[in-house]
C-alpha positions in Angstrom: -24.8 -4.5 15.1 -23.0 -5.1 11.8 -19.3 -5.3 12.0 -17.4 -2.4 10.4 -15.9 -3.0 7.0 -12.1 -2.6 6.8 -10.5 -2.7 3.4 -6.8 -3.6 3.2 -5.7 -3.0 -0.4 -2.3 -4.2 -1.6 -0.9 -3.1 -5.0 1.0 -5.9 -6.7 0.7 -9.7 -6.2 4.3 -10.0 -5.3 3.7 -7.6 -2.5 0.5 -9.3 -1.4 2.0 -12.8 -1.2 4.6 -12.0 1.5 2.0 -9.9 3.3 -0.3 -12.9 3.4 2.6 -15.0 4.6 2.9 -12.8 7.6 -0.8 -12.8 8.3 -0.9 -16.6 8.3 2.4 -17.3 10.1 2.3 -17.7 13.9 5.9 -16.6 14.1 5.1 -13.1 12.8 1.5 -12.4 13.5 -0.3 -11.7 16.9 -2.3 -14.9 16.5 -4.7 -14.8 19.4 -5.6 -11.1 18.7 -5.8 -11.5 14.9 -7.6 -14.9 14.6 -7.6 -17.2 11.6 -9.0 -15.9 8.4 -11.5 -17.2 5.9 -9.3 -17.7 2.9 -11.1 -16.7 -0.4 -8.6 -16.1 -3.2 -5.4 -17.2 -1.6 -3.0 -18.6 -2.6 -3.5 -17.3 -6.2 -1.8 -18.7 -9.2 0.5 -16.6 -11.3 0.3 -16.0 -14.1 -3.5 -16.3 -14.1 -5.1 -19.0 -16.2 -6.0 -17.7 -19.7 -9.5 -16.3 -20.1 -11.5 -15.2 -23.0 -10.3 -11.8 -24.3 -12.0 -8.9 -22.6 -13.5 -10.9 -19.7 -12.4 -10.5 -16.1 -13.1 -12.7 -13.2 -15.4 -11.3 -10.6 -13.2 -9.6 -8.0 -12.5 -11.8 -5.0 -10.5 -10.8 -1.9 -7.6 -12.9 -0.7 -8.9 -13.3 2.9 -11.4 -12.1 5.5 -10.5 -11.7 9.1 -13.4 -11.4 11.5 -12.7 -9.7 14.8 -15.2 -8.6 17.5 -16.0 -5.3 15.9 -14.6 -5.4 12.4 -14.5 -7.5 9.3 -11.2 -7.1 7.5 -10.9 -7.9 3.7 -7.5 -8.2 2.2 -7.5 -7.3 -1.5 -4.8 -7.2 -4.2 -5.1 -4.9 -7.2 -3.1 -7.3 -9.4 -5.9 -9.9 -8.9 -8.3 -7.4 -10.5 -6.2 -7.0 -13.6 -5.8 -10.7 -14.5 -7.8 -10.2 -17.7 -5.0 -8.0 -19.0 -1.5 -9.2 -20.2 1.0 -9.7 -17.4 3.2 -6.8 -18.5 4.1 -3.5 -16.8 2.4 -1.4 -19.4 -0.9 -2.9 -18.2 -0.3 -4.0 -14.6 1.3 -0.6 -13.6 -1.2 1.6 -15.4 -3.0 4.1 -13.2 -5.8 4.1 -15.8 -6.3 0.4 -15.7 -6.2 0.3 -11.8 -8.7 3.1 -11.5 -11.1 1.2 -13.8 -11.2 -1.8 -11.4 -10.8 -0.3 -7.9 -14.4 0.9 -7.7 -15.5 -2.8 -7.8 -14.0 -3.2 -4.3 -15.7 -0.2 -2.8 -19.1 -0.7 -4.6 -20.2 -3.7 -2.6 -20.6 -2.0 0.8 -19.5 1.3 2.3 -16.0 1.1 3.6 -15.5 2.2 7.3 -11.7 2.2 7.2 -9.1 1.9 4.3 -5.5 0.7 4.5 -3.3 1.0 1.4 -0.2 -1.2 1.5 2.7 -1.6 -0.9 6.4 -1.1 -1.4 7.9 2.3 -2.0 11.0 4.5 -2.4 12.2 6.8 0.4 12.6 10.5 -0.6 16.0 11.0 1.0 19.7 10.3 0.6 20.0 8.1 3.7 18.8 4.5 3.3 15.7 3.4 5.1 15.6 0.2 3.0 13.8 -2.4 5.2 11.9 0.2 7.4 8.2 0.7 7.2 6.5 4.1 6.8 2.9 4.7 8.1 1.0 8.0 7.5 -2.4 9.4 6.6 -1.9 12.0 3.8 -1.3 11.5 0.0 -0.1 13.7 -2.8 -0.3 12.7 -6.5 1.5 14.2 -9.5 0.8 13.4 -13.1 4.0 12.4 -14.8 2.4 12.7 -18.3 -0.1 15.6 -18.1 0.2 15.9 -21.9 -1.2 12.3 -22.3 2.0 11.1 -23.9 1.9 7.7 -22.2 -0.7 5.7 -24.3 -0.8 3.0 -21.6 -2.0 5.3 -18.8 -3.9 8.5 -19.3 -5.7 8.9 -16.0 -6.8 12.5 -15.5 -9.0 12.1 -12.4 -6.6 13.4 -9.8 -6.7 15.6 -7.9 -3.1 16.3 -8.8 -0.6 18.5 -6.9 -2.8 18.7 -3.8 -2.2 17.2 -0.4 -5.2 15.0 0.6 -5.8 14.6 4.3 -7.5 11.6 6.0 -10.6 11.8 8.1 -8.8 9.7 10.7 -8.1 11.7 13.8 -4.7 12.1 15.3 -5.4 10.2 18.6 -6.8 7.3 16.6 -3.7 7.2 14.4 -1.4 7.2 17.4 -3.5 4.4 19.0 -3.2 2.1 16.0 0.5 2.8 15.4 1.5 2.3 19.1 3.1 -1.0 18.2 5.5 -2.7 20.5 8.9 -2.0 19.0 9.8 -5.7 19.6 7.5 -6.4 16.7 10.2 -4.9 14.5 12.5 -7.7 15.5 10.4 -9.8 13.0 11.5 -7.6 10.2 13.6 -9.2 7.4 16.8 -7.5 6.1 16.8 -6.6 2.4 20.0 -7.5 0.6 20.8 -4.2 -1.0 21.8 -1.1 1.0 19.7 -2.0 4.0 19.2 0.4 6.9 21.2 -0.6 10.0 18.0 -1.7 11.8 14.6 -1.6 10.2 12.1 0.4 12.2 8.5 1.7 12.1 8.4 5.3 10.9 4.9 6.4 11.8 3.7 10.0 11.6 0.2 11.4 11.4 1.3 14.1 9.0 3.5 11.8 6.8 2.7 12.0 3.1 2.7 9.2 0.5 3.8 10.8 -2.8 2.2 9.1 -5.9 3.7 9.4 -9.3 0.8 8.7 -11.7 0.7 7.5 -15.3 4.2 6.0 -15.2 4.4 2.4 -16.5 8.1 2.2 -17.5 10.7 1.7 -14.7 13.2 3.7 -16.8 11.2 6.8 -16.1 11.1 6.4 -12.3 14.1 8.5 -11.4 13.1 11.6 -13.4 9.3 11.2 -12.8 9.8 10.7 -9.0 12.0 13.7 -8.7 9.3 15.8 -10.5 6.7 14.5 -8.0 8.9 15.3 -5.0 9.6 18.8 -6.4 5.9 19.4 -6.9 5.1 18.2 -3.4 7.8 20.4 -1.8 5.9 23.4 -2.9 3.1 22.4 -0.5 5.1 20.6 2.3 8.4 20.1 4.1 10.7 17.3 3.0 10.4 15.9 6.6 6.8 15.0 5.8 7.4 13.4 2.4 8.2 9.9 3.6 7.1 7.5 0.8 7.1 7.6 -3.0 5.3 5.0 -5.2 2.3 4.9 -7.6 -0.8 3.5 -6.0 -1.6 4.7 -2.4 -3.3 7.8 -3.8 -5.4 5.8 -6.3 -6.8 3.9 -3.4 -7.3 7.0 -1.2 -9.5 8.8 -3.7 -12.0 5.9 -3.8 -13.4 6.8 -0.4 -13.6 9.4 2.3 -13.4 6.7 5.0 -10.6 7.0 7.6 -7.4 6.2 5.6 -3.8 5.2 6.4 -1.0 3.9 4.2 1.7 1.4 4.9 4.9 1.5 2.8 7.7 -1.0 3.0 10.8 0.9 1.8 12.9 -0.8 -0.9 15.1 2.0 -2.2 16.2 5.6 -2.0 14.5 7.8 -4.5 16.4 7.7 -7.8 18.1 4.4 -6.9 15.7 1.8 -8.2 18.1 0.4 -10.7 20.9 -0.3 -8.2 18.9 -1.0 -5.0 16.0 -3.0 -6.4 16.8 -4.0 -10.0 19.7 -6.4 -9.3 17.8 -8.5 -6.8 14.2 -7.4 -7.2 12.6 -10.5 -5.7 14.6 -10.5 -2.5 14.4 -6.7 -2.1 10.7 -6.4 -2.7 9.8 -9.5 -0.7 11.6 -8.5 2.4 10.1 -5.0 2.4 6.6 -6.3 1.7 7.0 -8.8 4.5 8.0 -6.0 6.9 4.9 -4.0 5.9 2.9 -7.1 6.6 4.3 -7.3 10.1 3.1 -3.8 10.8 -0.3 -4.5 9.3 -0.7 -7.6 11.4 -0.1 -5.5 14.5 -2.4 -2.7 13.5 -5.5 -4.8 12.7 -6.3 -5.7 16.4 -5.7 -2.0 17.3 -8.2 -0.9 14.6 -10.6 -3.4 16.1 -10.1 -1.8 19.5 -10.7 1.6 17.9 -14.1 0.6 16.8 -13.6 2.8 13.7 -15.2 5.8 15.4 -12.3 8.1 14.5 -11.0 8.3 18.1 -9.9 5.7 20.6 -12.6 4.2 22.8 -12.2 4.9 26.5 
């Protein structure tokens, strides 16, 4: 029987590198349960070597983990955009990402999808350093008038809560991580939570602000996204706010979860990420990697059937 295809898709290269560090480090990963991967496109040089204009390299995943029932491919969206200039207007564009994402899914039907990245927390109390895991997404178009020439994606669906086909018992199974694993979390330098924890909830929602490529717009655009979401849900369910989990979710109806390493409170990007962006982002991505490493063997035990095997 063919192994189930599990796609782990990370947004930016500077998120993927620390995640890969965890997946390859015996001090942080469950080595015997995870096994050693077949490294394909890792490590990956940044910036990418120059190519002829308009030509992109064939997409290659960073690594493949082969477990008893599943084949896990770790992908990075930044790696798919190396044919474009290494500037936010291109690398953060929903339109550019959505052009390339289907290349991952076209090869073979995905049986399970995990979106991973860093995110803001929609609340006034800091969770910087914690990791949020959930199943639902909500996207809001920050420029429905098409005013951002660098990102004019209109696919959506916008202002709707999209559920996952993953069943609640399966979610609880794969997130039943030994809390001691959180002892491997790193502490971000700016306004960290007292102790980073795993915040997992089946109904938790990843809010996605689409068509924003300028960090100066984050505060206003993210507030608009949250306000739009609160028309459909309670604040207690809105646990993550970024740009890309939703773009990954709409590629497939396979069971889906998101993993968000929290870097700042909503509206505090400039003071909680900006001054020390490398350290803040790297620690949060690392912590997301710790959770991912613990979840993969549990997904293998699940057998990707939508409910735990008995």
